[in-house]
N, C-alpha and C positions, 0 to 999 in steps of 0.2 A: 504494500500500500504506500502511495506517495501523496503527501499532503502539503499544500502550499497555503500560506496565510499572507494576505495583502492588506496593508493599511496605509493611510496617509499620515499617520501620527508618528511622533517621536516617542518611543516607549521608554526612553531614559528620563523624560521629564515627568515630574510628579503632578500633572494636571489630569483632568477627567479623561482626555483622549489617550494620554500616555499610560495611565493606570489601566485603562481598558485594553490597550494593545499589549501591555506587559502581561496582563492576565491571560490573554489568548495565547501569546507566544510561549510563556512559561508552561502552561498546562498542555497545549497541543504537542509541544516538543517532548514533555514528560510522557505523555500517552504513547507517542511514537517510539520513544526509547524502550518503554516497557514491552511494546509489541513488536519490536525490531522492524518498525516501519521507517520510511525516510521522510524527514520534515525539512522544509525550507520556508523562509519568510522574506517579505519585501516591506521595508519600513523606512521612515525618514531618519537621516543622520545616524544610521546603524552601520558600524564597521563590518558586521557580518551579513548585511543585506545583500541579496543576490543581484539587486539592481540599485545603482546609486541614483537616488531621486533628486531632482532639481526643484526647488520651491522658492518663489518670491512673489511680490505683488503683481509684477508684470505677467508672470505665467498664470497666476490665478485670474487676472483680468482677461487674458487671451482665451483661457478655457471658457469663460462665461460668454465672451463674444462668439465663440464657436457653439454655444448652446449647451454647455456642460458646467457643473457646479463644483468641480474639484480640479486642482492643479495636476492631479494624476493623469488627466486627459492628455496633457502636453507630454507626459512621460510614457504614454501608452505603448508606443512602438518598442521601446526598450523592455517594458514589462511583458508584452506579448512575445517578444523574442525569447525571453527566458521561459515563459510558459510553454512555448513550443519545444524548447530544449529539455525541460524538466518533465514534461508530459504527466502532470499530476492526475491522480484518480479523484481527488477532492480538493476544491479550492474554497477556502474561507475568505469572504470579502468583509473587511472590517468596517464597512459603511454602506448604508442602503442607498447612497447617492452614486454608487459605482455601476450604474446601469450599462454604461458603455463597455465596461470590462466584462460584465456578465454576458452581454450579447456576443462580444468577440471571442470569449473563451468557449462558449457553447458552439459557435460557428467553427472554431478550430478543432475542438475536442468534444463532439456531441455526447459522448458517454461519460464525460467528466461531471461529477456532482458538484453543485454550487450551493454553499451555505452562506446565508446573509447574517452578519452580526449587526443587529439593530439596537444601538445604544440610545437612540432617540428616534422619535418620529420626525424625520428631518423636515417635512413640510411644516410642522408646527414650530420646530426649532428655528426655522429660517427667519421668523419675526425678530429674533435677537441678533442677527448678523450685523446689522447696520445702524444700531441705536445711536452711535456717535455722530452720524451724518446729520447735517442740518435738516430740519423737518421738511422743508420745501423739496428736498431731494430724496429724503428717506423713503417716502411712500412709493414713489415710482421705482426706485432701485429694488425695494423689497418685493414689490409686485412682480418685477422681472425675475428676481431670484427665485421666488416661489413657483413661478411657471416652469423654470428650469428644473427645480428640485422635484416637482410633481412628476415631470416626465422621467427623470432619472430613477426616482424611487419606484414608480410603476414598472419601468423596464426591468429593474433589478429583481423585483418580486416575481415578475412574469417568467424569468429564467431560473428562479430558485428551486432547489430540491430540498432545502431545509432552512429553518429560520430559528434564530436565537434572539430573544428580547430580554430586557432587564426586568420587566414586570408585566403583569396581566393587563394593566391599563394600556400599555403600549401595543401589545398584541391585538387587543380588541379595537383600538384606534386604527391600526393599520388595516385590519379587516374591513372596518367601516368605510375608510377612504378609498381603498383600492379593490376590494372585493376579489382578491386573488384566490387561486385554487387552495384547497386545504393542504397544508404542508406538514411534514414531520417537524415538530418544534420542541424547544426547551426554553423554560424561563430560567435564566441564570442572572441573579442579581449582582449588583456591584460587590466585588470581593477583592480584598487586598491580601498581599502575600503573607503577612505575619503581624502579630501584635507589635506595637511600638511601645517600648519601655521608656517612659519619661523618667528622668533621673533626679529631679529636684522638687521640693515643695515650697510654697510661698506662705509667708506669715500673713500677708494680706490676701484675702480671697480674690481670685482672678476669674473674670468672665472673658472668654476668648471668642474670636471670629477669625477664621483663616480660609483662604481660597485665592484663586486667581483674580487679581483686582483690575484686570482690563476686560473682564467678562460681564456683560450687561446685567445678567441675573444677580450676580454677586454684588455689583455696584448698587443696584436698586435696593437689595436687601440691607446693605450696610447703611445707606442713606436713611432708609425707613427706621432702622433700629436706632441710629443716632438721634434722629429728630423726634421719635415717639417714645423711646424707652430709656436710652442712656441719659437723656436730659434730666431724668429724675435722680441720677447718681453722680452728677458733676462734682459734688462736694462731700460725698460719702467716703471717709477715709478708711472704711472697713473693706472696700472693694476697689479693684482697678480693672479697666478694660484693655485687653491686649489684642491688637489687630495685626495680622501678618498676611503677606501675600506678595506675589510678584507683579511687576509692570503696572503699578498704579499711575493714573494720570496726574498731571499737576493740579487739576481742579479737585480731584478726590484727596490727594495728599494735603492740599491746603485746608480742606474741610476737616480732615482728621486732626491736623496739627492745631487748629484753633478750637477744637473741642476739649474741654477740661477732663482731666483724670483718665487719659489714654496713653498707653505705651504703643508706639507705632513701630513695626518691624518689617519694612518693605524688603523684598528679595532676600529673606533670611536663608541661611545655608541649611539649617536643620531645625525642624520643629521642636526637637528636644531642647534646643537652646532658648526657646521663648515661652513655652507653655509648661507650667508645673503640673504634676500628676494630680494635684487636688483642685484643678480648675473646673469651671463649668463652661461648656461650649454651646454657643447659640447658633442656630441655623434658620434665620428668619426669612427664608426664600418666599417671595411673593408670587412668582410665576416661573415657567420653564418647561422642561420635558424630561422624560426618563427618570432615573434615580439619581440622587445626589451623592457623589463620592465622599464628600466631607462627612456624611453621617457614618458611613462604614469606617472611615479613618478615626472618627471620634470614638466609636465603640471599641476599635482595636486598641486605642490608648487608654480605655477605661474611664473616659471623661463623662461626668454627669452631663447629659445632653438634652437640650430643649430646642425643638424645631416645629415649624409650621406644618399644616396638613400637606402642603406641596412638597416640603423637604422630606417628609417621611413616607411618601409614596413608595411602595415596594418593600417597606420595612415592617410589614405586618407582624412577623414572628417576634421581632425585637421589642415591639410595644408591650410585650408581657414583662419586660425587664423594668424594675423599679427605677433604673437610672436613665430611662428615656421617656420623656413626656412631651405632649403636644402643647403648643401655645400659638395662638393666632392673633390675638389682640394685644395692644400695649399693656393692658392691665394684667393679662396672663403672664407675659414676660416679666413684668415688674414684680408680680407675686412670686414667680419662680426664683428670681434673683434674691429677693428678700428672704425667702426660705433657705436658699443656698448660703447666704451670709451667716445665718445663725445655726447652720447644720452642724451637728456633732461630728468630729473628725472620724470617729469609728463608723458612723452611719455613712459618711462619704466614702470611706474605704470599702464598705460593703456594696455600695452602688457601683463603684469602680470594678469590683470583682464580678458583679452581676453582668455588667456590660461586656467585659472581656470574655466571659463564658458564653454570652449570647453571640458575640462575634465568632468565636471558635466553632460554635455549633452551626451557624447559618451563613456566615459571610467570609469564610476562609477558602483557600484554594481546594480543599478536599471536596467541597460542594461543586466547584467548577469541573473538576475531573470527573466526578460522578455523572454530571449532566452532559458533558461533552461525550463521554463514553456511551451514554444512553442514546444520544442523537446519532452518533456514528453507526451504532447497531441498527437504527431505524432506516438509515439511507443506503447502507452498503448492501 
């Protein structure tokens, strides 16, 4: 058996796309080693990638002018050259916008099985691509992008032999939009490789927020939290807000720096350096798609976690943990923080243990291997 995984992501980066790509590469390669199969992958900025991908804003723009929504379209000749050489039995496509690849692979290798990894319903996710553009331009560009994404996602699903989604909501949404044929499928939630062991405690209680800070969903969530929740704790010496993430804009940086009682850690090297193990992590996501990686990361660190309905989509099993609670209104977050401030250290340690146990049971790599193995049995 020969398996190929193709992604547009850089799996060495610790963002949503990178974590997803790493999850697939690590577990597919492990399955292949155990079964003495051959595995190869194509990914961005990967020394071991079988195709060296080129990516920049010009290539992304050229792809869209050509009617496609990924820079991989410009790299497709090199990709298809390797596909022809490798002759895979199964290709896992790491994005449902790779309709052009699904079509060309099936044309070249009609018996090759194609599995789509759908981490988001890309048609819905497209609304967040251009949030930084001026309003007068944004609506037209977004409409054009969505028309391209719809075509690509529909094409991808029409050639698929198997499907992986992060949660049931995404699977049902895809079925509603595209009405594609019934496919062998698995729901594989966000999973990270291992528990992160945080090394220090803080005498002052710490509320944390971490994530990619040039991503519109995270930016909106942070603005909302600062304006509606943290304003009530500007002068509370019992607690501090730690914000960490890469690539913040000047506007967001200025907003954070002028807000009292915040420690700002842009582009931090290791989360272990900025967040204590007795912190509370907030995930006040207001909109988006798929599952939120930062919740799984938070559970893996054993952090007391408070998140919105949107943030906790797909984490149904984890909601039975006492260390993961829902909050949607400012009042609910404020109450949670007040409760956290006066929480007994022993109780907080127990919440941490509960969350790490929940992570190990539902959101570790063991689950990914089980589900991928099950899917492979269905399609081979």
